[in-house]
DSSP file (Angstrom, degrees, kcal/mol; ACC not computed):
  #  RESIDUE AA STRUCTURE BP1 BP2  ACC     N-H-->O    O-->H-N    N-H-->O    O-->H-N    TCO  KAPPA ALPHA  PHI   PSI    X-CA   Y-CA   Z-CA
    1    1 A X              0   0    0      0, 0.0    29,-2.5     0, 0.0    54,-0.0   0.000 360.0 360.0 360.0 122.8    0.0    0.0    0.0
    2    2 A X  B     -A   29   0A   0     27,-0.2     2,-0.4     1,-0.0    52,-0.4  -0.341 360.0-141.6 -64.2 150.0    1.5    3.4   -1.0
    3    3 A X        -     0   0    0     25,-2.9    25,-0.4    50,-0.1     2,-0.1  -0.947   6.1-149.9-122.7 136.2    1.8    5.9    1.8
    4    4 A X     >  -     0   0    0     -2,-0.4     4,-2.2     1,-0.1     5,-0.2  -0.453  37.7-101.9 -88.3 169.7    1.3    9.7    1.9
    5    5 A X  H  > S+     0   0    0      1,-0.2     4,-2.5     2,-0.2     5,-0.2   0.921 125.3  50.8 -56.8 -44.4    3.2   12.0    4.2
    6    6 A X  H  > S+     0   0    0      1,-0.2     4,-2.5     2,-0.2    -1,-0.2   0.856 107.1  53.9 -66.2 -33.4    0.1   12.2    6.5
    7    7 A X  H  > S+     0   0    0      2,-0.2     4,-2.6     1,-0.2     5,-0.3   0.942 110.4  46.6 -61.5 -46.7   -0.1    8.4    6.6
    8    8 A X  H  X S+     0   0    0     -4,-2.2     4,-2.7     1,-0.2     5,-0.2   0.912 113.6  47.7 -64.1 -43.7    3.5    8.2    7.7
    9    9 A X  H  X S+     0   0    0     -4,-2.5     4,-2.1     2,-0.2    -1,-0.2   0.925 113.3  48.6 -61.8 -44.4    3.1   10.9   10.4
   10   10 A X  H  < S+     0   0    0     -4,-2.5     4,-0.4     2,-0.2    -2,-0.2   0.927 116.1  41.4 -63.4 -46.4   -0.1    9.3   11.7
   11   11 A X  H ><>S+     0   0    0     -4,-2.6     5,-1.2     1,-0.2     3,-1.1   0.888 113.5  52.8 -71.6 -39.2    1.3    5.8   11.9
   12   12 A X  H ><5S+     0   0    0     -4,-2.7     3,-2.2    -5,-0.3    -1,-0.2   0.879 101.6  62.2 -60.7 -36.9    4.7    7.0   13.3
   13   13 A X  T 3<5S+     0   0    0     -4,-2.1    -1,-0.2     1,-0.3    -2,-0.2   0.680  94.1  62.3 -63.2 -17.8    2.6    8.9   16.0
   14   14 A X  T < 5S-     0   0    0     -3,-1.1    -1,-0.3    -4,-0.4    -2,-0.2   0.507 125.8-102.2 -83.4  -4.9    1.4    5.5   17.2
   15   15 A X  T < 5S+     0   0    0     -3,-2.2     2,-0.3     1,-0.3    -3,-0.2   0.471  75.7 140.0  99.4   3.5    5.0    4.6   18.0
   16   16 A X      < -     0   0    0     -5,-1.2    -1,-0.3     3,-0.0     2,-0.3  -0.598  26.1-177.3 -84.5 142.6    5.7    2.4   15.0
   17   17 A X        +     0   0    0     -2,-0.3    -5,-0.0     1,-0.1     0, 0.0  -0.932  61.6  20.6-131.5 155.7    9.1    2.6   13.3
   18   18 A X  S    S+     0   0    0     -2,-0.3    -1,-0.1     1,-0.1     3,-0.0   0.859  77.2 131.4  57.5  39.4   10.5    0.8   10.2
   19   19 A X        +     0   0    0     -3,-0.1    12,-2.7   -11,-0.1     2,-0.3   0.475  61.0  47.9-100.9  -4.3    7.0    0.0    8.9
   20   20 A X  E     -B   30   0A   0     10,-0.3     2,-0.3   -12,-0.0    10,-0.2  -0.904  59.6-163.1-134.0 164.9    7.5    1.3    5.3
   21   21 A X  E     -B   29   0A   0      8,-2.7     8,-2.9    -2,-0.3     2,-0.6  -0.886  26.6-113.9-135.6 167.4   10.0    1.0    2.5
   22   22 A X  E     -B   28   0A   0     -2,-0.3     6,-0.2     6,-0.2    -2,-0.0  -0.933  35.2-147.1-105.3 122.4   10.8    2.9   -0.6
   23   23 A X    >   -     0   0    0      4,-3.0     3,-2.0    -2,-0.6    -1,-0.0  -0.128  34.7 -85.6 -82.6-177.0   10.1    0.8   -3.7
   24   24 A X  T 3  S+     0   0    0      1,-0.3    -1,-0.1     2,-0.1    -2,-0.0   0.742 128.0  54.6 -62.1 -24.9   11.9    0.9   -7.1
   25   25 A X  T 3  S-     0   0    0      2,-0.1    -1,-0.3     1,-0.0     3,-0.1   0.391 120.9-106.0 -90.4   3.5    9.8    3.8   -8.3
   26   26 A X  S <  S+     0   0    0     -3,-2.0    77,-3.2     1,-0.3     2,-0.4   0.604  75.4 138.8  83.7  12.3   10.6    5.9   -5.3
   27   27 A X        -     0   0    0     75,-0.2    -4,-3.0    76,-0.1     2,-0.4  -0.735  52.3-129.8 -92.6 137.4    7.2    5.4   -3.7
   28   28 A X  E     + B   0  22A   0     -2,-0.4   -25,-2.9   -25,-0.4     2,-0.3  -0.717  38.1 169.6 -84.0 133.4    6.9    4.8    0.1
   29   29 A X  E     -AB   2  21A   0     -8,-2.9    -8,-2.7    -2,-0.4   -27,-0.2  -0.969  38.7 -87.2-144.3 157.1    4.8    1.8    0.9
   30   30 A X  E     - B   0  20A   0    -29,-2.5   -10,-0.3    -2,-0.3     2,-0.1  -0.318  46.8-116.2 -60.6 143.7    3.9   -0.4    3.8
   31   31 A X        -     0   0    0    -12,-2.7     7,-1.9     1,-0.0     2,-0.3  -0.484  26.7-140.8 -75.0 153.5    6.2   -3.3    4.4
   32   32 A X  E     -C   37   0B   0      5,-0.2     2,-0.4    -2,-0.1     5,-0.3  -0.853   8.6-159.1-113.1 154.0    4.8   -6.8    4.0
   33   33 A X  E >  S-C   36   0B   0      3,-3.6     3,-1.3    -2,-0.3    -2,-0.0  -0.976  79.9 -13.3-134.4 119.9    5.5   -9.8    6.2
   34   34 A X  T 3  S-     0   0    0     -2,-0.4     3,-0.1     1,-0.3    -1,-0.1   0.885 131.9 -51.2  54.2  41.7    4.9  -13.3    4.7
   35   35 A X  T 3  S+     0   0    0      1,-0.2     2,-0.3     0, 0.0    -1,-0.3   0.510 122.2  92.0  80.6   5.1    2.9  -11.7    1.9
   36   36 A X  E <  S-C   33   0B   0     -3,-1.3    -3,-3.6     4,-0.1    -1,-0.2  -0.909  87.8 -83.1-130.1 158.3    0.6   -9.6    4.1
   37   37 A X  E >   -C   32   0B   0     -2,-0.3     3,-1.9    -5,-0.3    -5,-0.2  -0.288  39.7-124.6 -54.0 138.8    0.7   -6.1    5.5
   38   38 A X  T 3  S+     0   0    0     -7,-1.9    -1,-0.2     1,-0.3    -6,-0.1   0.697 110.3  55.5 -64.3 -17.3    2.8   -6.0    8.6
   39   39 A X  T 3  S+     0   0    0     -8,-0.2     7,-3.6   -20,-0.1     2,-0.6   0.445  86.2  94.7 -94.1   0.2   -0.2   -4.5   10.5
   40   40 A X  B <   -D   45   0C   0     -3,-1.9     5,-0.2     5,-0.2    -4,-0.1  -0.828  57.1-163.1 -97.6 123.3   -2.6   -7.3    9.6
   41   41 A X        -     0   0    0      3,-3.1    -1,-0.1    -2,-0.6     4,-0.1   0.543  54.5 -96.0 -79.2  -6.8   -2.8  -10.0   12.2
   42   42 A X  S    S+     0   0    0      2,-0.3     3,-0.1     0, 0.0    -1,-0.1   0.088 122.2  38.0 106.5 -19.8   -4.3  -12.6    9.9
   43   43 A X  S    S+     0   0    0      1,-0.4     2,-0.3     0, 0.0    -3,-0.0   0.608 122.3  12.7-126.8 -40.5   -7.8  -11.6   11.1
   44   44 A X  S    S-     0   0    0     -5,-0.0    -3,-3.1     0, 0.0     2,-0.5  -0.918  73.5-102.3-139.8 163.3   -7.8   -7.9   11.7
   45   45 A X  B >   -D   40   0C   0     -2,-0.3     3,-1.1    -5,-0.2    -5,-0.2  -0.783  25.2-151.1 -85.5 126.0   -5.8   -4.7   11.0
   46   46 A X  T 3  S+     0   0    0     -7,-3.6    -1,-0.1    -2,-0.5     3,-0.1   0.659  96.9  36.6 -74.0 -15.4   -3.9   -3.7   14.2
   47   47 A X  T >  S+     0   0    0     -8,-0.3     3,-2.2     1,-0.1     4,-0.4  -0.070  74.9 141.7-123.3  33.3   -4.1    0.0   13.2
   48   48 A X  G X  S+     0   0    0     -3,-1.1     3,-1.2     1,-0.3    -1,-0.1   0.835  71.8  49.2 -48.1 -47.5   -7.5    0.1   11.7
   49   49 A X  G 3  S+     0   0    0      1,-0.3    -1,-0.3    -4,-0.1    -2,-0.1   0.691 123.0  34.3 -69.1 -17.1   -8.5    3.5   13.1
   50   50 A X  G <  S+     0   0    0     -3,-2.2    -1,-0.3   -39,-0.0    -2,-0.2   0.136  88.3 141.8-120.2  17.4   -5.2    5.0   11.8
   51   51 A X    <   -     0   0    0     -3,-1.2     5,-0.1    -4,-0.4    -3,-0.1  -0.112  61.8 -80.5 -61.9 158.7   -4.8    2.9    8.7
   52   52 A X    >>  -     0   0    0      1,-0.1     4,-1.9     3,-0.1     3,-0.5  -0.159  38.4-113.7 -58.7 154.0   -3.4    4.5    5.5
   53   53 A X  H 3> S+     0   0    0      1,-0.3     4,-1.9     2,-0.2     5,-0.2   0.863 116.8  57.8 -58.9 -38.2   -5.7    6.6    3.3
   54   54 A X  H 3> S+     0   0    0    -52,-0.4     4,-1.1     1,-0.2    -1,-0.3   0.868 106.3  49.1 -60.9 -36.5   -5.5    4.0    0.5
   55   55 A X  H <4 S+     0   0    0     -3,-0.5    -1,-0.2     1,-0.2    -2,-0.2   0.875 108.4  54.2 -68.7 -37.8   -6.7    1.3    2.9
   56   56 A X  H  < S+     0   0    0     -4,-1.9    -2,-0.2     1,-0.2    -1,-0.2   0.863 113.0  42.5 -64.5 -35.3   -9.6    3.6    3.9
   57   57 A X  H >< S+     0   0    0     -4,-1.9     3,-2.2    -5,-0.2    -1,-0.2   0.645  94.4 149.2 -86.8 -16.1  -10.7    4.0    0.3
   58   58 A X  T 3<  +     0   0    0     -4,-1.1     3,-0.1     1,-0.3    13,-0.1  -0.330  53.8  39.1 -60.7 138.5  -10.2    0.4   -0.8
   59   59 A X  T 3  S+     0   0    0     11,-0.1    13,-3.3    22,-0.1     2,-0.5  -0.908 100.2  91.4 -92.9  16.9  -11.6   -1.3   -2.8
   60   60 A X  E <   +E   71   0D   0     -3,-2.2     2,-0.3    11,-0.2    11,-0.2  -0.649  57.2 161.6 -73.5 122.9  -11.6    1.9   -4.9
   61   61 A X  E     -E   70   0D   0      9,-2.8     9,-3.0    -2,-0.5     2,-0.6  -0.934  43.1-106.7-138.6 159.3   -8.3    1.8   -7.0
   62   62 A X  E     -E   69   0D   0     -2,-0.3     2,-0.7     7,-0.2     7,-0.2  -0.813  27.6-151.9 -91.3 125.1   -7.0    3.5  -10.1
   63   63 A X  E  >> -E   68   0D   0      5,-3.1     4,-1.7    -2,-0.6     5,-1.5  -0.865   3.7-162.5 -97.5 112.7   -6.9    1.2  -13.1
   64   64 A X  T  45S+     0   0    0     -2,-0.7    -1,-0.2     1,-0.2     5,-0.0   0.814  89.9  53.0 -66.0 -30.4   -4.2    2.3  -15.5
   65   65 A X  T  45S+     0   0    0      1,-0.2    -1,-0.2    -3,-0.1    -2,-0.0   0.883 118.5  34.8 -72.8 -37.9   -5.7    0.4  -18.4
   66   66 A X  T  45S-     0   0    0      2,-0.2    -2,-0.2    -3,-0.0    -1,-0.2   0.637  99.4-139.0 -85.9 -16.2   -9.1    2.0  -18.0
   67   67 A X  T  <5S+     0   0    0     -4,-1.7     2,-0.3     1,-0.2    -3,-0.2   0.910  70.9  92.6  53.8  45.7   -7.5    5.3  -16.9
   68   68 A X  E   <S-E   63   0D   0     -5,-1.5    -5,-3.1    -7,-0.0     2,-0.4  -0.975  85.5 -92.6-157.8 163.1  -10.2    5.5  -14.3
   69   69 A X  E     +E   62   0D   0     -2,-0.3     2,-0.3    -7,-0.2    -7,-0.2  -0.726  51.3 166.1 -84.5 132.0  -11.1    4.7  -10.7
   70   70 A X  E     -E   61   0D   0     -9,-3.0    -9,-2.8    -2,-0.4     2,-0.5  -0.819  44.0 -94.2-134.0 172.7  -12.8    1.3  -10.3
   71   71 A X  E     -E   60   0D   0     -2,-0.3   -11,-0.2   -11,-0.2   -13,-0.1  -0.860  56.9-100.6 -90.0 127.7  -13.7   -1.1   -7.6
   72   72 A X    >   -     0   0    0    -13,-3.3     3,-1.4    -2,-0.5     6,-0.2  -0.225  23.0-147.5 -54.5 122.8  -10.9   -3.7   -7.4
   73   73 A X  T 3  S+     0   0    0      1,-0.3    -1,-0.2     5,-0.1     5,-0.1   0.707  96.4  60.6 -64.4 -20.1  -11.9   -6.9   -9.2
   74   74 A X  T 3  S+     0   0    0    -15,-0.1     2,-0.6     3,-0.0    -1,-0.3   0.575  79.7 100.1 -85.2  -9.6   -9.8   -8.9   -6.7
   75   75 A X    X   -     0   0    0     -3,-1.4     3,-1.5     1,-0.2     4,-0.2  -0.672  62.5-155.0 -80.4 119.6  -11.9   -7.7   -3.7
   76   76 A X  T 3  S+     0   0    0     -2,-0.6     3,-0.2     1,-0.3    -1,-0.2   0.654  94.7  47.8 -68.8 -13.0  -14.4  -10.4   -2.7
   77   77 A X  T >  S+     0   0    0      1,-0.1     3,-2.5     2,-0.1    -1,-0.3   0.238  73.2 115.7-108.9  12.3  -16.6   -7.8   -1.1
   78   78 A X  G X   +     0   0    0     -3,-1.5     3,-1.6     1,-0.3    -1,-0.1   0.783  69.2  63.1 -56.5 -30.3  -16.6   -5.2   -4.0
   79   79 A X  G 3  S+     0   0    0      1,-0.3    -1,-0.3    -3,-0.2    -2,-0.1   0.669  94.4  62.9 -69.5 -15.0  -20.3   -5.7   -4.6
   80   80 A X  G <  S+     0   0    0     -3,-2.5     2,-0.3     2,-0.0    -1,-0.3   0.488  95.5  76.3 -86.4  -3.1  -20.9   -4.3   -1.1
   81   81 A X    <   -     0   0    0     -3,-1.6     2,-0.5    -4,-0.2   -22,-0.1  -0.798  67.0-145.4-113.0 150.9  -19.4   -0.9   -2.0
   82   82 A X        -     0   0    0     -2,-0.3     2,-0.9     2,-0.0    -3,-0.0  -0.967  14.7-140.6-113.6 124.8  -20.7    2.0   -4.0
   83   83 A X        -     0   0    0     -2,-0.5     2,-0.2     4,-0.1   -12,-0.1  -0.755  29.6-174.8 -87.2 107.3  -18.1    4.0   -6.1
   84   84 A X     >  -     0   0    0     -2,-0.9     4,-2.3     1,-0.1     5,-0.2  -0.540  39.2-112.0 -98.9 165.9  -19.1    7.6   -5.7
   85   85 A X  H  > S+     0   0    0      1,-0.2     4,-2.5     2,-0.2     5,-0.2   0.890 118.7  55.8 -60.5 -40.4  -17.7   10.7   -7.4
   86   86 A X  H  > S+     0   0    0      2,-0.2     4,-2.0     1,-0.2    -1,-0.2   0.916 108.6  45.9 -60.6 -45.1  -16.4   11.8   -4.0
   87   87 A X  H  > S+     0   0    0      2,-0.2     4,-2.3     1,-0.2    -1,-0.2   0.925 112.1  51.5 -65.0 -44.2  -14.4    8.6   -3.5
   88   88 A X  H  X S+     0   0    0     -4,-2.3     4,-2.1     1,-0.2    -2,-0.2   0.904 109.6  50.3 -59.4 -41.9  -13.1    8.7   -7.1
   89   89 A X  H  X S+     0   0    0     -4,-2.5     4,-2.4     1,-0.2    -1,-0.2   0.882 108.9  51.7 -64.5 -38.6  -11.9   12.3   -6.5
   90   90 A X  H  X S+     0   0    0     -4,-2.0     4,-2.4     2,-0.2    -2,-0.2   0.904 108.1  51.5 -65.2 -40.7  -10.1   11.3   -3.3
   91   91 A X  H  X S+     0   0    0     -4,-2.3     4,-2.2     1,-0.2    -2,-0.2   0.929 111.4  47.6 -61.0 -44.6   -8.3    8.4   -5.1
   92   92 A X  H  X S+     0   0    0     -4,-2.1     4,-2.1     2,-0.2    -2,-0.2   0.904 110.3  52.6 -63.7 -41.4   -7.1   10.9   -7.8
   93   93 A X  H  X S+     0   0    0     -4,-2.4     4,-2.4     1,-0.2    -1,-0.2   0.917 109.8  48.5 -59.4 -44.4   -6.0   13.4   -5.1
   94   94 A X  H  X S+     0   0    0     -4,-2.4     4,-3.0     1,-0.2     5,-0.2   0.905 108.5  53.7 -64.7 -41.2   -4.0   10.7   -3.4
   95   95 A X  H  X S+     0   0    0     -4,-2.2     4,-2.2     1,-0.2    -1,-0.2   0.911 109.9  48.0 -59.6 -41.9   -2.3    9.7   -6.6
   96   96 A X  H  X S+     0   0    0     -4,-2.1     4,-2.3     2,-0.2    -2,-0.2   0.925 112.7  48.2 -63.9 -44.5   -1.3   13.2   -7.3
   97   97 A X  H  X S+     0   0    0     -4,-2.4     4,-1.8     1,-0.2    -2,-0.2   0.911 111.5  49.8 -63.2 -42.0    0.1   13.6   -3.7
   98   98 A X  H  X S+     0   0    0     -4,-3.0     4,-0.5     1,-0.2    -1,-0.2   0.906 110.8  49.9 -63.1 -41.1    2.0   10.3   -4.0
   99   99 A X  H >< S+     0   0    0     -4,-2.2     3,-0.8    -5,-0.2    -1,-0.2   0.897 110.4  50.0 -64.7 -40.7    3.5   11.4   -7.4
  100  100 A X  H 3< S+     0   0    0     -4,-2.3    -1,-0.2     1,-0.2    -2,-0.2   0.826 113.9  46.0 -65.5 -31.5    4.6   14.7   -5.9
  101  101 A X  H >< S+     0   0    0     -4,-1.8     3,-1.9    -5,-0.2    -1,-0.2   0.412  80.8 131.8 -93.7   1.1    6.2   12.9   -2.9
  102  102 A X  T << S+     0   0    0     -3,-0.8   -75,-0.2    -4,-0.5   -76,-0.1  -0.308  74.6  16.1 -57.8 131.0    8.0   10.3   -5.0
  103  103 A X  T 3         0   0    0    -77,-3.2    -1,-0.3     1,-0.1   -76,-0.1   0.502 360.0 360.0  85.9   5.1   11.6   10.0   -4.0
  104  104 A X    <         0   0    0     -3,-1.9    -2,-0.1   -78,-0.4   -77,-0.1   0.501 360.0 360.0 -68.8 360.0   11.3   11.8   -0.6
């Protein structure tokens, strides 16, 4: 999961350190452990109330092939969500912020 500056500040404020890495594209993202987010216990998210903005908006994701915000086809609960204009705009805002912060 990509992380914004505010995500990093919020999670760091909980006392966590070394929870993200910088990928090959210069984007900061949550670390994984055994193929899962380091904050996921296998049953629940340990930082649910402070989770990254991308997690809050999921299953809304940007599809590069469609060049649009969609509900992730891999999410088994996608039918339970409504993709609104407001959610789509937030996803686009986050993408812009992530792009601006690339390589920090």
